[in-house]
N, CA, C and O of each residue as an XYZ file, in Angstrom:
340
protein
N      21.869    -38.182     29.798
C      20.649    -37.680     29.201
C      20.197    -36.437     29.954
O      20.242    -36.395     31.183
N      19.770    -35.445     29.223
C      19.320    -34.204     29.839
C      17.800    -34.243     29.930
O      17.117    -34.386     28.916
N      17.277    -34.117     31.131
C      15.828    -34.150     31.338
C      15.261    -32.743     31.420
O      16.015    -31.772     31.478
N      13.929    -32.624     31.424
C      13.296    -31.312     31.470
C      13.582    -30.567     32.769
O      13.390    -29.354     32.843
N      14.033    -31.276     33.781
C      14.310    -30.618     35.054
C      15.740    -30.121     35.148
O      16.086    -29.443     36.115
N      16.573    -30.436     34.181
C      17.964    -29.992     34.249
C      18.046    -28.490     34.040
O      17.111    -27.880     33.522
N      19.149    -27.900     34.436
C      19.337    -26.443     34.331
C      19.304    -25.995     32.885
O      18.716    -24.960     32.573
N      19.915    -26.742     32.013
C      19.937    -26.388     30.599
C      18.529    -26.463     30.020
O      18.117    -25.565     29.286
N      17.792    -27.511     30.335
C      16.429    -27.687     29.848
C      15.499    -26.599     30.370
O      14.665    -26.090     29.621
N      15.631    -26.237     31.642
C      14.772    -25.208     32.238
C      15.081    -23.844     31.635
O      14.166    -23.060     31.384
N      16.352    -23.551     31.400
C      16.731    -22.273     30.798
C      16.220    -22.157     29.375
O      15.752    -21.097     28.957
N      16.310    -23.251     28.633
C      15.827    -23.247     27.248
C      14.314    -23.092     27.213
O      13.773    -22.404     26.347
N      13.637    -23.729     28.150
C      12.166    -23.627     28.219
C      11.741    -22.205     28.560
O      10.790    -21.685     27.977
N      12.437    -21.578     29.495
C      12.123    -20.181     29.840
C      12.360    -19.264     28.648
O      11.572    -18.355     28.388
N      13.444    -19.507     27.928
C      13.743    -18.703     26.742
C      12.659    -18.883     25.681
O      12.228    -17.919     25.049
N      12.225    -20.131     25.493
C      11.162    -20.408     24.528
C       9.868    -19.721     24.949
O       9.165    -19.163     24.106
N       9.547    -19.753     26.224
C       8.327    -19.094     26.717
C       8.403    -17.575     26.535
O       7.409    -16.943     26.177
N       9.577    -16.991     26.779
C       9.746    -15.549     26.560
C       9.554    -15.206     25.084
O       8.931    -14.200     24.741
N      10.103    -16.064     24.215
C       9.956    -15.850     22.775
C       8.492    -15.926     22.362
O       8.015    -15.086     21.599
N       7.782    -16.929     22.862
C       6.359    -17.086     22.540
C       5.561    -15.903     23.069
O       4.679    -15.391     22.380
N       5.861    -15.469     24.280
C       5.155    -14.321     24.858
C       5.405    -13.060     24.031
O       4.471    -12.300     23.776
N       6.631    -12.828     23.615
C       6.952    -11.661     22.790
C       6.228    -11.737     21.453
O       5.728    -10.729     20.954
N       6.172    -12.931     20.876
C       5.468    -13.098     19.599
C       3.982    -12.815     19.760
O       3.370    -12.182     18.899
N       3.402    -13.282     20.856
C       1.979    -13.023     21.116
C       1.715    -11.532     21.314
O       0.719    -11.005     20.817
N       2.599    -10.858     22.033
C       2.443     -9.414     22.232
C       2.498     -8.676     20.899
O       1.699     -7.773     20.650
N       3.434     -9.060     20.050
C       3.537     -8.430     18.729
C       2.300     -8.719     17.898
O       1.821     -7.850     17.171
N       1.783     -9.933     18.001
C       0.575    -10.308     17.273
C      -0.613     -9.466     17.739
O      -1.424     -9.023     16.926
N      -0.710     -9.251     19.038
C      -1.791     -8.426     19.589
C      -1.672     -6.993     19.080
O      -2.670     -6.377     18.708
N      -0.463     -6.471     19.065
C      -0.241     -5.101     18.574
C      -0.644     -5.005     17.103
O      -1.286     -4.038     16.694
N      -0.268     -6.005     16.314
C      -0.618     -6.003     14.883
C      -2.138     -6.030     14.720
O      -2.679     -5.297     13.892
N      -2.820     -6.849     15.484
C      -4.281     -6.918     15.396
C      -4.914     -5.587     15.798
O      -5.890     -5.163     15.180
N      -4.382     -4.928     16.812
C      -4.913     -3.622     17.221
C      -4.734     -2.597     16.104
O      -5.632     -1.800     15.833
N      -3.578     -2.624     15.464
C      -3.324     -1.699     14.353
C      -4.269     -2.004     13.191
O      -4.805     -1.090     12.566
N      -4.471     -3.286     12.908
C      -5.392     -3.662     11.837
C      -6.804     -3.146     12.128
O      -7.481     -2.646     11.230
N      -7.240     -3.265     13.365
C      -8.568     -2.766     13.736
C      -8.662     -1.257     13.564
O      -9.683     -0.749     13.100
N      -7.617     -0.541     13.931
C      -7.610      0.909     13.744
C      -7.661      1.280     12.271
O      -8.372      2.204     11.876
N      -6.899      0.550     11.460
C      -6.893      0.813     10.012
C      -8.281      0.551      9.432
O      -8.773      1.338      8.624
N      -8.906     -0.535      9.834
C     -10.248     -0.846      9.354
C     -11.249      0.227      9.781
O     -12.125      0.606      9.003
N     -11.120      0.709     10.999
C     -12.018      1.763     11.475
C     -11.818      3.036     10.653
O     -12.787      3.700     10.288
N     -10.569      3.374     10.366
C     -10.287      4.552      9.543
C     -10.823      4.376      8.130
O     -11.381      5.306      7.549
N     -10.652      3.181      7.584
C     -11.162      2.906      6.233
C     -12.674      3.037      6.204
O     -13.234      3.566      5.243
N     -13.335      2.565      7.240
C     -14.794      2.684      7.318
C     -15.211      4.155      7.397
O     -16.160      4.574      6.735
N     -14.498      4.927      8.204
C     -14.805      6.354      8.324
C     -14.597      7.072      6.989
O     -15.393      7.932      6.612
N     -13.537      6.719      6.283
C     -13.269      7.329      4.970
C     -14.373      6.946      3.993
O     -14.838      7.783      3.220
N     -14.793      5.691      4.026
C     -15.869      5.235      3.141
C     -17.146      6.014      3.421
O     -17.813      6.462      2.488
N     -17.495      6.181      4.689
C     -18.692      6.941      5.051
C     -18.585      8.381      4.549
O     -19.558      8.936      4.040
N     -17.406      8.984      4.692
C     -17.198     10.348      4.210
C     -17.412     10.424      2.706
O     -18.063     11.344      2.210
N     -16.861      9.451      1.978
C     -16.992      9.454      0.522
C     -18.441      9.243      0.089
O     -18.896      9.857     -0.875
N     -19.156      8.388      0.791
C     -20.570      8.179      0.474
C     -21.343      9.478      0.699
O     -22.164      9.866     -0.131
N     -21.082     10.144      1.817
C     -21.733     11.428      2.077
C     -21.391     12.455      1.008
O     -22.262     13.200      0.559
N     -20.135     12.497      0.601
C     -19.707     13.446     -0.429
C     -20.395     13.150     -1.753
O     -20.795     14.072     -2.463
N     -20.536     11.875     -2.091
C     -21.218     11.510     -3.332
C     -22.692     11.916     -3.281
O     -23.234     12.424     -4.262
N     -23.333     11.692     -2.143
C     -24.742     12.084     -2.000
C     -24.900     13.594     -2.132
O     -25.826     14.071     -2.788
N     -23.998     14.340     -1.510
C     -24.060     15.794     -1.620
C     -23.824     16.251     -3.054
O     -24.464     17.193     -3.523
N     -22.915     15.592     -3.742
C     -22.644     15.933     -5.144
C     -23.879     15.660     -5.999
O     -24.231     16.464     -6.861
N     -24.533     14.531     -5.760
C     -25.751     14.210     -6.506
C     -26.827     15.266     -6.253
O     -27.495     15.714     -7.185
N     -26.988     15.657     -4.997
C     -27.988     16.684     -4.668
C     -27.649     18.010     -5.338
O     -28.530     18.716     -5.829
N     -26.368     18.333     -5.351
C     -25.953     19.589     -5.972
C     -26.232     19.565     -7.480
O     -26.684     20.560     -8.047
N     -25.960     18.430     -8.119
C     -26.235     18.299     -9.552
C     -27.732     18.409     -9.835
O     -28.139     19.040    -10.810
N     -28.540     17.796     -8.987
C     -29.996     17.917     -9.158
C     -30.447     19.360     -8.996
O     -31.283     19.842     -9.760
N     -29.901     20.043     -8.014
C     -30.244     21.441     -7.801
C     -29.826     22.284     -8.999
O     -30.556     23.182     -9.417
N     -28.649     21.994     -9.550
C     -28.199     22.736    -10.726
C     -29.135     22.484    -11.909
O     -29.422     23.404    -12.675
N     -29.612     21.250    -12.063
C     -30.575     20.951    -13.129
C     -31.865     21.733    -12.935
O     -32.407     22.290    -13.890
N     -32.353     21.775    -11.712
C     -33.580     22.525    -11.415
C     -33.366     24.007    -11.686
O     -34.234     24.666    -12.259
N     -32.228     24.532    -11.280
C     -31.940     25.944    -11.524
C     -31.858     26.234    -13.026
O     -32.350     27.260    -13.494
N     -31.244     25.339    -13.758
C     -31.140     25.516    -15.216
C     -32.526     25.514    -15.847
O     -32.825     26.352    -16.698
N     -33.360     24.587    -15.436
C     -34.724     24.535    -15.967
C     -35.497     25.787    -15.595
O     -36.276     26.300    -16.398
N     -35.287     26.282    -14.386
C     -35.991     27.498    -13.958
C     -35.550     28.696    -14.786
O     -36.373     29.519    -15.189
N     -34.259     28.790    -15.035
C     -33.742     29.907    -15.840
C     -34.255     29.799    -17.268
O     -34.674     30.796    -17.857
N     -34.223     28.598    -17.823
C     -34.735     28.411    -19.181
C     -36.229     28.720    -19.246
O     -36.702     29.333    -20.203
N     -36.963     28.294    -18.227
C     -38.405     28.582    -18.172
C     -38.671     30.064    -18.047
O     -39.581     30.586    -18.690
N     -37.898     30.745    -17.236
C     -38.065     32.191    -17.070
C     -37.745     32.911    -18.366
O     -38.399     33.894    -18.715
N     -36.742     32.423    -19.079
C     -36.395     33.030    -20.368
C     -37.510     32.853    -21.373
O     -37.801     33.775    -22.135
N     -38.146     31.685    -21.393
C     -39.253     31.434    -22.312
C     -40.438     32.310    -21.952
O     -41.108     32.846    -22.834
N     -40.700     32.457    -20.664
C     -41.809     33.321    -20.231
C     -41.527     34.762    -20.620
O     -42.436     35.470    -21.054
N     -40.295     35.206    -20.474
C     -39.938     36.583    -20.818
C     -40.114     36.823    -22.307
O     -40.570     37.892    -22.714
N     -39.760     35.847    -23.119
C     -39.905     36.005    -24.573
C     -41.385     36.067    -24.952
O     -41.773     36.901    -25.769
N     -42.198     35.219    -24.386
C     -43.622     35.175    -24.716
C     -44.329     36.426    -24.236
O     -45.207     36.939    -24.929
N     -43.965     36.931    -23.058
C     -44.690     38.065    -22.500
C     -44.080     39.414    -22.867
O     -44.542     40.444    -22.377
N     -43.076     39.432    -23.697
C     -42.445     40.694    -24.071
C     -43.411     41.494    -24.938
O     -44.000     40.964    -25.880
N     -43.565     42.756    -24.616
C     -44.476     43.564    -25.431
C     -43.904     43.797    -26.820
O     -42.692     43.930    -26.992
N     -44.755     43.844    -27.772
C     -44.319     44.098    -29.142
C     -44.295     45.595    -29.388
O     -44.943     46.367    -28.681
N     -43.552     45.984    -30.382
C     -43.413     47.410    -30.669
C     -44.741     48.017    -31.158
O     -45.064     49.152    -30.809
N     -45.472     47.302    -31.924
C     -46.701     47.830    -32.481
C     -47.886     47.675    -31.546
O     -48.980     48.166    -31.826
N     -47.661     46.983    -30.426
C     -48.573     46.830    -29.488
C     -49.785     46.445    -29.082
O     -50.111     46.574    -27.902
């Protein structure tokens, strides 16, 4: 019978521990990469939200400018002098 203290048992246990340690290291690396990806995704989301807000502001400004131009045109038509005077 081979016990845990035998050379074969000790070598197999060391090999198993090395395998587990390597798996844990890879798992840690994967988790670090996942955290970086999540951080990048969050940064991209913030950028897109800012871009949407700026686009909304720009559209509002364009509406105000359009109304101002239309208003100025109406004022120009009303205040235009007539030929007969």
